[in-house]
C-alpha positions as a printed Julia matrix, in Angstrom:
410×3 Matrix{Float64}:
  0.0    0.0     0.0
  2.82   2.4     0.92
  4.49   1.75   -2.44
  1.26   2.59   -4.24
  0.89   5.84   -2.31
  4.53   6.75   -2.99
  4.11   6.03   -6.71
  0.99   8.19   -6.78
  2.87  11.05   -5.12
  5.74  10.78   -7.61
  3.33  10.75  -10.56
  1.44  13.7    -9.17
  4.71  15.54   -8.62
  5.67  15.08  -12.25
  2.22  16.13  -13.41
  1.93  19.2   -11.2
  5.47  20.6   -11.21
  4.55  23.13  -13.9
  1.14  23.96  -12.46
  0.01  26.24   -9.67
  0.25  25.4    -5.99
 -2.48  23.28   -4.43
 -4.76  25.57   -2.38
 -4.57  25.13    1.38
 -6.89  26.51    4.04
 -3.83  26.95    6.27
 -2.74  29.88    4.14
 -5.72  31.99    5.16
 -4.15  32.48    8.61
 -0.5   32.08    7.76
 -0.58  34.83    5.14
 -1.2   37.15    8.09
  0.96  35.46   10.74
  3.92  34.11    8.75
  3.6   35.57    5.24
  7.16  34.77    4.15
  6.67  31.09    4.94
  3.65  31.04    2.67
  5.62  32.73   -0.12
  8.52  30.31    0.28
  6.28  27.27    0.18
  4.32  28.48   -2.83
  7.49  28.96   -4.86
  8.63  25.43   -4.03
  8.02  22.36   -6.17
  6.42  20.67   -3.18
  3.52  23.11   -3.2
  2.42  21.67   -6.55
  1.76  18.26   -5.05
  1.59  18.59   -1.25
 -0.39  20.62    1.26
  0.64  21.71    4.75
 -1.24  18.8     6.33
  1.0   16.19    4.71
  3.97  17.31    6.81
  2.29  19.0     9.78
 -0.77  16.83   10.35
 -4.36  17.93   10.88
 -4.53  18.6    14.63
 -3.5   22.25   14.4
 -6.66  24.06   13.27
 -6.6   27.58   14.74
 -4.39  30.33   16.18
 -4.58  28.95   19.71
 -3.35  25.4    19.17
 -0.12  25.87   17.19
  1.65  23.43   19.51
 -0.43  20.65   17.95
  1.27  21.1    14.59
  3.44  18.08   13.84
  7.13  18.72   13.17
  8.38  16.61   10.25
 11.19  14.12   10.7
 13.23  12.03    8.27
 10.4    9.51    8.1
  8.24  12.29    6.62
 10.72  13.17    3.89
 11.5    9.52    3.22
  7.99   8.91    1.9
  8.88  10.82   -1.26
 12.69  10.76   -1.15
 13.68   7.25    0.0
 17.07   7.14   -1.75
 18.28  10.47   -0.39
 16.93   9.69    3.09
 18.68   6.32    3.23
 21.95   7.84    2.05
 21.65  10.56    4.66
 20.87   8.09    7.44
 24.01   6.1     6.59
 26.28   9.14    6.99
 27.59  11.34    9.77
 25.09  14.21    9.56
 22.27  11.97   10.75
 24.29  11.28   13.92
 24.68  14.94   14.9
 22.55  14.75   18.02
 24.61  11.88   19.45
 27.58  14.21   19.82
 25.5   16.26   22.26
 23.96  13.54   24.38
 27.26  11.63   24.49
 28.81  14.31   26.71
 26.36  14.6    29.63
 28.82  16.2    32.03
 29.25  18.99   29.5
 25.77  19.2    28.0
 23.87  19.2    31.3
 25.77  22.25   32.52
 24.85  24.47   29.58
 22.18  27.21   29.66
 18.69  25.94   28.94
 18.67  28.09   25.8
 21.58  26.05   24.47
 19.55  22.87   24.66
 15.83  23.63   24.42
 16.26  26.85   22.45
 19.14  25.56   20.33
 21.17  28.73   20.79
 24.39  26.82   21.33
 25.66  23.48   20.01
 22.11  22.25   19.43
 21.57  25.01   16.91
 23.36  22.73   14.44
 23.49  19.4    16.28
 19.73  18.91   16.06
 20.2   16.16   13.52
 19.23  12.55   13.93
 15.58  12.34   14.9
 14.21   9.71   12.54
 10.56   9.79   13.58
  8.04  11.06   16.13
  8.61   8.15   18.49
 12.26   9.08   18.98
 11.56  12.81   19.2
  8.92  12.36   21.87
 10.95   9.93   23.99
 12.14  11.1    27.4
 15.77  10.49   26.4
 15.69  12.97   23.51
 12.94  15.4    24.45
 15.22  17.84   26.27
 17.64  18.1    23.37
 15.26  18.26   20.46
 12.31  20.63   20.4
 12.7   22.44   17.09
 13.83  21.78   13.58
 14.32  18.63   11.58
 17.02  17.15    9.39
 16.63  17.85    5.67
 15.74  21.5     6.26
 19.24  22.24    7.53
 20.38  22.26    3.9
 17.07  22.53    2.03
 15.81  25.35    4.25
 12.11  25.38    4.92
  9.65  26.07    3.47
 11.12  26.41   -0.01
 13.15  23.18    0.31
 15.14  24.2    -2.73
 17.52  21.72   -4.36
 19.37  24.57   -6.07
 19.88  26.31   -2.73
 21.27  23.14   -1.16
 23.74  22.77   -4.03
 25.4   26.1    -3.21
 28.45  26.07   -0.9
 26.81  28.77    1.22
 24.28  26.15    2.34
 27.07  24.59    4.42
 28.24  27.9     5.87
 25.95  28.22    8.87
 27.2   25.01   10.53
 30.7   24.49    9.16
 32.24  27.69   10.43
 33.96  29.2    13.43
 35.9   27.89   16.38
 36.23  24.13   15.99
 35.19  23.52   12.38
 36.01  26.52   10.22
 35.71  24.57    6.98
 33.79  27.4     5.31
 36.54  29.92    5.96
 39.2   27.43    4.88
 37.45  26.57    1.61
 36.42  30.17    0.91
 40.03  31.41    1.14
 41.56  28.4    -0.61
 42.4   28.25   -4.3
 39.45  25.88   -4.71
 37.12  28.5    -3.26
 38.69  31.39   -5.14
 38.45  29.58   -8.47
 34.78  28.77   -7.9
 33.7   32.13   -6.53
 35.4   34.16   -9.25
 33.67  32.13  -11.98
 30.53  30.45  -10.69
 29.07  30.07  -14.19
 31.98  27.91  -15.32
 32.04  26.11  -11.94
 35.81  26.51  -11.8
 36.94  24.9    -8.58
 35.06  22.37   -6.43
 32.42  23.25   -3.86
 31.69  21.43   -0.6
 29.08  19.37   -2.41
 31.45  18.38   -5.23
 33.89  16.76   -2.79
 31.6   15.59    0.0
 28.39  14.8    -1.93
 29.57  13.41   -5.27
 26.71  12.76   -7.7
 24.29  14.06   -5.07
 25.03  11.29   -2.57
 23.68  12.42    0.81
 25.92  10.16    2.9
 28.63  12.79    3.6
 31.48  11.04    5.39
 35.28  11.32    5.39
 38.19   8.97    5.99
 39.41  10.52    9.24
 36.13  11.49   10.88
 35.66  14.58   13.03
 38.26  13.61   15.63
 40.97  12.72   13.08
 41.66   9.5    14.98
 41.93   5.98   13.63
 42.78   2.48   14.82
 44.78   0.45   14.06
 47.8    2.65   13.33
 50.87   1.08   11.65
 53.09   4.06   12.56
 54.19   3.08   16.1
 55.38   6.57   17.02
 52.06   8.07   15.94
 50.14   5.29   17.69
 51.69   6.31   21.02
 50.52   9.91   20.52
 47.07   8.67   19.6
 46.73   6.38   22.61
 47.46   9.37   24.88
 44.73  11.39   23.13
 42.24   8.52   23.34
 42.89   8.24   27.08
 42.22  11.96   27.5
 38.99  11.52   25.53
 37.94   8.78   27.93
 37.79   6.21   25.13
 40.65   4.25   26.71
 41.3    3.99   30.45
 44.75   4.72   31.93
 45.74   1.1    31.23
 44.81   1.45   27.57
 41.65  -0.67   27.84
 38.38   0.4    26.1
 35.78   2.22   28.19
 32.03   2.63   27.71
 32.74   5.85   25.81
 34.19   3.83   22.97
 30.68   2.63   22.24
 29.52   6.24   21.99
 32.35   7.07   19.6
 31.35   4.07   17.5
 27.67   5.0    17.55
 28.4    8.6    16.49
 30.96   7.42   13.9
 33.43  10.01   15.17
 36.53   7.98   14.33
 37.63   5.16   12.04
 38.17   2.05   14.14
 39.12  -0.44   11.46
 41.5   -0.27    8.53
 38.89  -1.17    5.92
 36.53   1.74    6.6
 39.37   4.29    6.53
 40.78   2.96    3.26
 37.35   2.83    1.62
 36.67   6.48    2.33
 40.19   7.53    1.29
 39.77   5.67   -2.03
 36.5    7.49   -2.66
 38.18  10.85   -2.09
 41.06   9.94   -4.4
 38.54   9.24   -7.16
 36.93  12.63   -6.58
 40.29  14.41   -6.69
 41.14  12.59   -9.94
 38.37  14.48  -11.72
 40.71  17.49  -11.71
 44.15  16.2   -10.68
 46.46  13.29  -11.39
 46.22  10.42   -8.93
 49.83  10.88   -7.81
 49.21  14.57   -7.08
 46.07  13.77   -5.1
 47.74  11.05   -3.06
 50.73  13.26   -2.26
 48.52  16.12   -1.04
 46.34  13.86    1.09
 49.42  12.12    2.54
 50.9   15.5     3.53
 47.59  16.44    5.17
 47.77  13.15    7.12
 51.24  14.12    8.32
 49.89  17.43    9.64
 47.63  15.4    11.93
 50.68  13.52   13.19
 52.59  16.78   13.76
 49.64  18.18   15.74
 49.2   14.94   17.71
 52.84  14.97   18.82
 52.44  18.42   20.39
 49.01  17.62   21.79
 50.13  14.37   23.44
 52.98  16.19   25.18
 50.56  18.82   26.49
 48.13  16.14   27.73
 50.89  14.37   29.65
 51.95  17.62   31.35
 48.4   18.22   32.58
 47.99  14.52   33.44
 50.96  14.74   35.79
 49.33  17.7    37.55
 46.29  15.5    38.2
 48.47  12.59   39.26
 50.38  14.72   41.78
 47.21  16.26   43.2
 48.03  19.78   42.0
 44.77  19.84   40.05
 42.08  18.43   42.4
 40.33  15.25   41.35
 36.8   15.75   40.02
 34.03  13.29   40.9
 33.0   13.01   37.24
 36.54  12.55   35.92
 36.02   9.6    33.59
 39.67   9.19   32.63
 41.38   9.87   35.94
 44.32  10.58   36.19
 43.97  12.04   32.67
 42.22  15.33   31.91
 38.75  14.77   30.45
 38.78  16.63   27.13
 35.04  16.1    26.68
 34.32  18.49   29.54
 35.47  21.19   27.09
 35.37  24.57   28.85
 33.6   23.22   31.97
 36.93  23.06   33.85
 38.47  24.75   36.87
 41.94  25.94   35.9
 43.52  28.06   33.14
 45.81  25.2    32.12
 42.82  22.95   31.46
 41.28  25.73   29.37
 44.49  25.92   27.33
 44.35  22.18   26.72
 40.71  22.26   25.6
 41.45  25.12   23.18
 44.39  23.17   21.8
 42.08  20.23   21.2
 38.97  21.91   19.82
 40.49  24.89   18.04
 44.17  24.65   17.1
 44.42  20.92   16.42
 41.24  21.04   14.36
 42.48  23.93   12.24
 45.91  22.32   11.76
 44.5   19.28    9.99
 41.17  20.52    8.61
 42.86  23.38    6.77
 45.46  20.96    5.41
 42.73  18.92    3.73
 40.91  22.05    2.56
 44.09  23.38    0.91
 44.42  26.5     3.06
 48.1   26.74    4.17
 47.67  29.97    6.13
 45.06  28.44    8.45
 47.14  25.27    8.81
 50.16  27.31    9.89
 49.1   30.42   11.8
 45.66  29.46   13.08
 46.61  25.86   13.76
 50.15  24.55   14.1
 51.74  27.8    15.32
 49.03  28.2    17.97
 49.64  24.63   19.15
 53.35  25.35   19.58
 52.58  28.62   21.36
 50.06  26.98   23.69
 52.49  24.16   24.57
 54.98  26.81   25.77
 52.23  28.45   27.86
 51.16  25.1    29.32
 54.75  24.3    30.35
 55.13  27.67   32.05
 51.76  27.4    33.79
 52.58  23.89   35.03
 55.85  25.16   36.5
 54.01  28.02   38.19
 51.4   25.68   39.65
 54.07  23.36   41.04
 55.97  26.26   42.64
 52.77  27.53   44.19
 51.92  24.04   45.48
 55.35  23.76   47.11
 55.22  27.35   48.46
 58.38  28.29   46.58
């Protein structure tokens, strides 16, 4: 029955796409209350085949019961767009909300507006609610009150494909402190080539590299944390183990913790050789559309080495702070998952300046060191990333010395 309904919708869509919008009684009120929404919807292709009730239900009937309007989820969009929905659900964007609920000691301390009002991390990390059952569950209700998934790129109520194809569609989330991909791409030669000649499409956009042929999966070899296991480079593996301990994924003895399951669920890192190589091979094929394979491999290899360079500095900084915990100079916290290691997933919810320095090294400078390397922006890699890591390591060493002198009353 569902297949028949879906086929009917598709046929209607093809028949109506050049006709006028289907009239809806909802517009009588919304032309007065939210006129721009009505305009956006009526210029969309969806308005030729759908009415408001298809996505929002029929319970909301007047100005006083707006809370009864249903908020669409992926299951809503999937009725007409099964291929795109399934691709999306197999990628990292659909797991966005897990990154929030995975860090309860951080998330629970944030202002209510960050969570319920989505004025902080949840403003972007509101992704991953598949259907009403999940949205309405006690586990997710606090974190997810507004928004949906597809509209983050195909902004409502126009839901434009052409809009979502533009690199600016990625700008609102992929920017700023810990993931400045927009700035990196915009100032790179890729971005410059595209923006100076959009008509010729000179230079790749975000979608060209991360959504080839319109694939909605969107995933990369390294993942957000730029961590992988196993690691054949023994020197690099030692750096990485230190970082994984500070993330609470490994305990001080190097054994997996419960957090590893969260990292797996959110697909934040590549934890087997096959998955990393598969994604790298896909990217090589994308690069080959413009470059020789040898050129592409060399550039990606050098970007890999920037991760290693950053990890070497970061591991040294972690061990300095770890020793302050171990020696009781930084007091033990009751929620310290990785004791005697600093818990990086507390982010800025820490008690000392040296812990703040470490969190900034992790979320800002390390991210920019390697992300800019892959986005072909040398200036960000150097001055906003690697140089800041070196500078912060010097500051951490000096602060550790000061804290030890103060502890010993010297």
